[in-house]
C-alpha positions as CSV (number, residue, x, y, z in Angstrom):
1,V,-42.2,30.9,53.9
2,T,-39.7,33.8,55.9
3,S,-38.9,36.2,54.7
4,Q,-35.3,34.7,53.6
5,E,-36.9,32.0,51.8
6,S,-39.1,34.2,49.6
7,A,-35.7,36.3,48.8
8,E,-34.0,33.6,48.0
9,H,-37.1,32.4,45.3
10,Q,-37.0,35.6,44.0
11,E,-33.7,35.4,43.0
12,V,-34.1,32.2,41.6
13,R,-37.0,33.2,39.6
14,K,-34.9,36.2,38.0
15,E,-32.8,33.8,37.1
16,E,-34.8,31.2,35.3
17,G,-36.3,34.5,33.6
18,K,-33.0,35.7,32.4
19,K,-32.2,32.2,30.9
20,A,-35.6,31.7,29.6
21,I,-35.0,35.5,27.9
22,D,-31.5,34.4,26.7
23,K,-32.9,31.4,24.6
24,G,-35.8,33.6,23.4
25,L,-32.9,36.2,22.1
26,K,-30.8,33.3,20.7
27,L,-34.2,31.6,18.8
28,K,-34.9,35.1,17.6
29,K,-31.4,35.6,16.2
30,R,-31.4,31.8,14.6
31,V,-34.9,32.8,13.1
32,Q,-33.2,36.0,11.0
33,K,-30.3,34.8,10.1
34,H,-32.2,32.2,7.9
């Protein structure tokens, strides 16, 4: 694995992590409303 490939992989992981966190926050807000 080249250093650039690993760097791109980390960026993808970050994006996926942000999406997962956003989903979690939305679910929490939804639960709090009920």
